[in-house]
C-alpha positions in Angstrom: 16.6 29.1 -3.1 14.2 26.4 -5.5 10.7 26.0 -5.2 9.6 25.4 -1.4 7.7 22.3 -1.3 5.7 21.7 2.3 4.4 18.6 2.9 1.0 18.1 5.0 1.5 14.2 6.5 4.8 14.0 5.7 5.4 11.1 8.1 2.9 9.2 6.2 4.1 6.3 3.7 2.4 8.1 1.1 3.8 11.3 1.5 7.1 11.3 3.4 9.0 8.9 0.3 7.7 11.7 -2.1 9.4 14.2 -0.1 13.0 12.5 0.2 12.0 12.3 -4.1 11.5 16.2 -4.0 14.4 16.7 -2.2 16.5 14.5 -4.2 15.1 16.4 -7.6 16.5 19.6 -6.2 13.4 21.1 -4.3 13.0 22.9 -0.9 11.2 20.9 1.5 9.9 21.0 4.9 6.9 19.5 6.5 4.3 19.3 9.6 2.9 16.1 10.9 0.6 14.9 13.9 2.4 12.8 15.4 6.5 11.6 15.8 7.7 8.7 14.3 10.8 6.6 13.8 10.2 7.4 9.6 10.8 11.5 10.6 13.6 10.9 12.6 14.7 9.1 9.1 13.6 12.1 6.8 15.7 14.0 9.1 18.7 11.8 8.8 18.2 12.1 5.0 18.5 16.1 5.4 14.6 17.1 5.9 15.2 18.9 9.2 12.6 21.3 9.1 9.5 19.2 10.4 6.5 20.5 12.5 5.2 18.0 14.9 1.7 20.0 15.1 -0.1 21.2 12.0 -1.9 24.5 13.2 -2.4 27.5 11.5 0.4 29.6 13.6 2.8 26.8 13.0 2.5 27.1 9.4 2.5 30.7 9.4 5.9 30.8 10.8 7.3 29.0 8.5 6.5 30.8 5.7 7.5 33.6 7.7 11.0 32.8 7.4 10.9 30.9 4.1 7.9 31.2 1.9 6.3 28.7 1.2 5.8 28.0 -3.2 3.3 25.0 -2.9 1.8 22.8 -0.2 1.0 19.2 -0.8 -1.3 16.8 1.2 -2.7 13.3 1.7 -6.2 12.8 0.8 -6.8 11.3 4.3 -6.2 15.3 5.6 -9.0 16.6 3.9 -11.3 13.9 4.8 -10.6 13.5 8.1 -10.6 17.3 8.1 -12.4 19.6 5.8 -11.0 22.9 7.0 -7.5 22.1 7.7 -5.9 25.0 9.2 -2.5 24.4 7.2 -4.6 24.4 3.8 -6.8 27.4 5.0 -3.7 29.1 5.8 -2.1 28.0 2.1 -5.4 29.1 0.5 -5.7 32.4 2.3 -2.0 33.2 1.3 -2.7 31.9 -2.4 0.2 29.1 -2.2 -0.5 25.9 -4.4 -2.2 23.4 -3.0 -2.7 20.3 -4.3 -2.2 16.7 -3.3 0.3 14.1 -4.4 -0.8 13.5 -7.5 -0.2 16.6 -9.0 3.5 17.0 -7.6 4.3 13.4 -9.2 3.0 14.6 -12.4 5.1 17.8 -12.5 8.4 16.0 -11.3 7.8 13.9 -14.3 7.4 16.6 -16.5 10.7 18.4 -15.7 12.8 15.0 -15.5 11.2 13.9 -18.5 10.5 10.3 -16.9 7.6 8.1 -18.3 5.5 6.7 -15.4 5.0 3.1 -14.6 2.0 3.0 -12.9 0.8 0.0 -10.4 -3.1 0.2 -9.9 -5.7 -1.9 -8.8 -7.3 -3.2 -5.1 -4.8 -5.5 -4.0 -1.3 -6.5 -5.0 0.1 -3.1 -5.7 3.0 -3.0 -3.6 4.3 -5.8 -3.7 4.2 -6.0 -7.9 5.9 -2.5 -7.3 7.8 -3.5 -5.2 9.3 -6.3 -7.4 9.7 -3.9 -10.4 12.0 -1.7 -7.9 14.3 -5.4 -7.2 14.4 -6.4 -10.7 15.6 -2.6 -11.9 18.3 -2.6 -9.0 19.6 -6.6 -10.1 19.5 -5.6 -13.8 21.2 -2.0 -13.1 18.2 -0.4 -14.6 18.3 3.0 -13.4 15.1 3.8 -11.8 12.9 6.7 -9.9 10.0 5.2 -7.7 7.7 6.0 -4.4 6.9 2.7 -2.7 4.3 2.7 0.7 6.5 -0.1 2.3 9.8 -0.3 3.6 12.2 -2.9 2.0 15.9 -4.3 2.8 17.0 -2.8 -0.9 16.6 1.0 -1.2 14.7 4.0 0.7 11.1 4.2 0.3 11.5 6.7 -2.6 14.0 7.7 -4.5 14.3 10.2 -7.5 17.9 8.9 -9.9 19.4 11.1 -12.1 19.7 9.9 -15.3 16.7 7.4 -14.7 14.1 7.3 -17.7 11.4 5.7 -15.6 9.0 6.4 -12.7 7.4 3.3 -11.0 4.4 3.9 -8.3 1.1 3.0 -7.0 -1.6 4.6 -9.0 -4.2 4.5 -5.8 -7.4 4.6 -6.6 -8.2 6.0 -3.2 -10.1 9.7 -3.4 -9.7 8.8 -7.7 -6.1 9.7 -7.1 -4.9 7.4 -10.0 -7.4 9.3 -12.6 -4.7 12.5 -12.5 -2.0 10.3 -14.1 -1.8 9.8 -18.1 0.9 6.7 -17.7 3.5 5.3 -20.5 2.4 2.2 -18.8 -0.1 1.1 -16.3 -0.2 -2.3 -14.5 -3.7 -3.7 -12.9 -3.1 -6.3 -10.6 -6.4 -7.3 -8.9 -9.9 -5.7 -9.2 -12.5 -6.0 -6.5 -14.9 -3.1 -4.9 -13.5 -1.5 -2.3 -13.3 2.5 -0.6 -17.5 2.4 -0.7 -16.9 6.2 0.5 -15.7 7.0 -2.5 -17.1 4.8 -5.0 -20.5 4.3 -4.0 -21.4 1.5 -6.2 -19.9 -1.6 -7.5 -19.9 -0.3 -11.5 -18.8 3.2 -10.1 -15.6 1.7 -9.0 -15.5 -0.5 -11.9 -15.8 2.6 -14.4 -13.2 4.1 -12.5 -10.3 1.6 -13.5 -12.0 1.5 -17.2 -11.2 5.2 -17.3 -7.8 4.9 -15.8 -6.8 2.2 -18.6 -8.2 4.6 -21.2 -5.9 7.2 -20.0 -2.6 4.9 -20.2 -0.8 4.6 -23.2 -0.5 0.7 -23.0 -1.7 -1.6 -20.1 -1.0 -4.8 -18.5 -4.1 -6.5 -17.2 -4.9 -10.3 -15.7 -7.7 -12.3 -18.1 -10.4 -12.5 -15.2 -10.1 -8.4 -14.2 -10.2 -7.4 -18.5 -13.0 -9.8 -18.3 -14.6 -8.3 -15.1 -13.8 -4.7 -16.2 -15.8 -5.6 -19.5 -12.7 -4.3 -21.8 -13.0 -4.5 -25.2 -10.1 -5.9 -27.4 -7.7 -3.0 -27.8 -4.2 -3.0 -29.0 -2.8 -1.1 -26.2 -4.3 -3.5 -23.4 -1.8 -6.2 -23.2 -4.0 -9.5 -21.3 -2.4 -11.6 -19.3 -3.2 -15.4 -19.1 -2.3 -16.8 -15.9 -2.1 -20.2 -17.1 1.4 -19.4 -18.5 3.4 -22.1 -18.4 6.4 -20.1 -17.4 4.5 -18.6 -14.4 5.0 -22.2 -12.8 8.9 -21.2 -12.6 8.1 -18.4 -10.2 8.7 -19.9 -6.4 7.5 -17.4 -4.4 5.2 -18.4 -1.9 1.5 -17.9 -2.4 -0.4 -17.4 -5.9 -1.1 -13.9 -5.8 2.4 -13.3 -5.0 3.8 -15.8 -7.6 1.1 -13.5 -10.1 2.3 -10.2 -8.8 5.6 -11.1 -9.6 4.8 -12.6 -13.3 3.5 -9.0 -13.7 6.8 -7.0 -12.3 8.3 -9.3 -15.4 6.1 -8.3 -17.9 7.1 -4.7 -17.2 10.9 -5.6 -17.0 10.6 -6.9 -20.8 9.3 -3.8 -21.8 11.8 -1.7 -20.0 15.2 -3.4 -20.8 16.2 -6.9 -23.0 17.4 -9.2 -20.0 16.2 -12.7 -20.9 12.7 -14.3 -19.3 14.8 -16.9 -17.6 17.4 -14.1 -16.2 14.0 -12.2 -14.7 12.6 -15.5 -13.1 15.4 -16.3 -11.7 15.6 -12.5 -10.1 12.1 -12.7 -9.1 12.8 -15.7 -7.4 15.8 -13.9 -5.3 13.1 -11.0 -4.1 13.3 -10.5 -0.4 9.7 -9.6 0.1 8.6 -6.4 2.2 7.8 -5.2 5.2 4.2 -6.1 6.7 3.6 -8.6 3.7 4.2 -11.8 5.6 7.1 -10.0 7.5 8.7 -12.1 10.1 8.6 -10.5 13.6 10.0 -13.6 15.6 10.2 -16.8 14.6 6.9 -18.3 14.0 4.7 -14.6 14.3 4.3 -12.9 10.7 2.6 -9.9 10.4 0.6 -9.3 7.3 -1.2 -6.0 5.8 -4.4 -7.8 4.4 -7.8 -6.0 4.8 -10.5 -6.8 2.4 -11.4 -10.6 1.7 -9.5 -10.9 -1.1 -6.6 -9.7 0.5 -7.1 -12.7 3.3 -7.2 -15.2 0.9 -3.5 -14.0 -0.5 -2.2 -14.0 3.0 -4.0 -17.4 3.6 -2.4 -18.9 0.8 0.9 -17.9 1.7 0.5 -19.6 5.1 -0.9 -22.8 3.6 2.6 -22.9 2.1 4.4 -22.1 4.5 2.8 -24.0 7.2 5.1 -27.5 8.3 3.3 -31.1 8.7 1.1 -31.0 11.4 1.6 -27.8 12.3 -1.5 -25.3 13.4 -2.3 -22.0 11.6 -3.3 -19.5 14.2 -4.8 -15.7 12.8 -4.9 -12.7 14.7 -6.9 -10.3 12.5 -7.5 -6.6 13.2 -10.2 -5.5 10.2 -9.5 -1.9 8.8 -12.1 0.7 9.4 -15.7 0.1 10.8 -17.0 1.5 7.8 -15.5 -0.9 5.0 -16.8 -4.0 7.4 -20.9 -3.0 6.4 -19.8 -3.8 2.9 -17.7 -6.6 3.8 -20.0 -8.8 5.9 -21.2 -11.0 3.5 -17.7 -11.9 2.0 -15.6 -13.0 4.7 -17.3 -16.6 4.3 -14.1 -18.9 3.9 -11.9 -16.4 3.6 -10.0 -17.9 6.7 -9.4 -21.8 5.4 -6.8 -23.6 6.7 -6.7 -21.9 9.9 -7.4 -23.7 13.3 -8.4 -20.8 15.2 -9.1 -17.2 14.8 -8.7 -14.3 17.6 -10.8 -11.3 15.9 -10.0 -7.8 17.2 -12.4 -4.8 17.2 -11.8 -2.8 13.8 -9.2 0.0 13.6 -10.9 3.2 13.2 -9.9 5.5 10.7 -11.9 8.1 8.5 -14.8 6.7 9.4 -19.1 7.5 9.3 -20.3 8.9 12.4 -23.8 7.5 11.5 -22.6 3.9 10.9 -22.9 1.8 13.9 -19.7 0.5 14.8 -20.2 -3.5 14.3 -18.0 -5.8 17.1 -16.0 -8.8 16.6 -18.9 -11.1 17.8 -21.5 -9.8 15.1 -18.5 -9.8 12.6 -17.5 -13.3 13.1 -21.1 -14.8 12.8 -20.5 -14.2 9.0 -17.9 -16.8 9.0 -19.1 -19.9 6.9 -17.7 -21.8 10.5 -18.3 -19.4 13.2 -16.6 -21.1 15.8 -13.4 -20.8 14.1 -12.8 -17.3 15.6 -13.3 -15.7 19.4 -13.3 -12.0 20.1 -10.2 -10.6 21.7 -8.2 -7.2 22.4 -4.6 -6.1 22.2 -3.9 -6.8 26.1 -1.6 -9.0 28.3 -4.0 -11.9 27.6 -3.6 -11.8 23.7 0.0 -11.3 24.3 -0.2 -14.6 26.4 -2.2 -16.5 24.1 -0.4 -16.0 21.4 3.0 -17.0 23.5 1.2 -20.1 23.9 0.6 -21.0 20.7 4.2 -20.1 19.7 5.6 -22.7 22.7 3.3 -25.2 20.9 5.0 -24.8 17.8 2.0 -23.0 15.8 2.6 -20.2 12.9 0.8 -17.1 14.4 -0.1 -14.6 11.2 -1.3 -11.5 12.6 -3.3 -9.3 9.9 -4.0 -5.9 10.0 -4.0 -2.7 7.7 -4.1 0.0 10.0 -1.4 2.8 11.1 0.2 4.2 14.5 -2.1 2.1 17.2 -2.7 -1.0 15.1 -1.9 -4.5 15.9 0.9 -4.4 13.7 2.5 -1.5 16.0 1.3 -3.4 19.1 3.2 -6.8 18.1 6.3 -4.8 17.3 6.3 -3.3 21.0 5.4 -6.7 22.2 7.6 -9.0 20.9 10.2 -7.4 18.8 13.8 -8.2 20.8 
């Protein structure tokens, strides 16, 4: 038997696809999650059948007794939510190797001699990573990759024998990205986030500066290079958003076009395709789940959860809307903790909407000492508070959305949460 890796939180978007990659790379794989999901069904169909819907000390002990575990891999959220997580406690007592997912990514890259292409940034990571993967598929460049969102053109995680590159999101949460020394790093956009990890704006910026210093080469926009105070360096390639060829990318939304251009720049460094062919292929990018994804005609779901991401979503909506059609937003903020830092940044982020329905924040990894800010209070921080109304996920909201759809309005639901979020609710209520 090969090395046995146990994935705690295997149903999550960051851990599950990595389990698929580990299995394809030749490891024995099992795992656990606190709740069942369709993604766990998918993992079982892929051959990862040893999955527990239970994260107790006793359950992992039973698996270990039958098939000794060599390595436990967990998501950062686990120890933040549960510092004394039973599975980690068991592993440490049994002297089983324990790490976050970054260590395993590095190990697979080392064993399979893969060059890391790491996409980092506060926003735009998932889209940029997905476009890189899409372009590799279109140009038949063999690629291994890890994606935290579903696409129509491949699984979320893939190890491909014979590939030379591993493309993945290098997330700054819990300083995860500082575990890597990429062959090429890509910086999308940078604005202060994850305040519980980075207590000051400067500490956030410094983490990105350190990540860039650990990379052999870096692609970064001019504004981000200036924001981070980067000095000129032959390893840092600064991109100009005014490049006239960027205007040939026709994806909806300025930020999506910029993400597409970043992906194109990566491809120029891994294959010899002409730039015009790359632009053509970027324009065929079919999108990915929860990034302005159509649920039913007129109703869309988007993952935006910071003011910058909301502005990006609104820029796409303004390009989608037909003459005379209204844009209606249903917004569920992600975490109460984040709201305390974002209050004064909302202002005009919903510019272009005729109406906003503001839901209570989706709670996760919260500071119990922080007062929960209600929608009625958050709304007052908009430049025009009359634009928004407090709402909740209930039958009234469903009827309201249906009424807007019947009038021909474009309804965009913005939510960053996972299970039980507005996105989940939408799919339950409106999917045919």
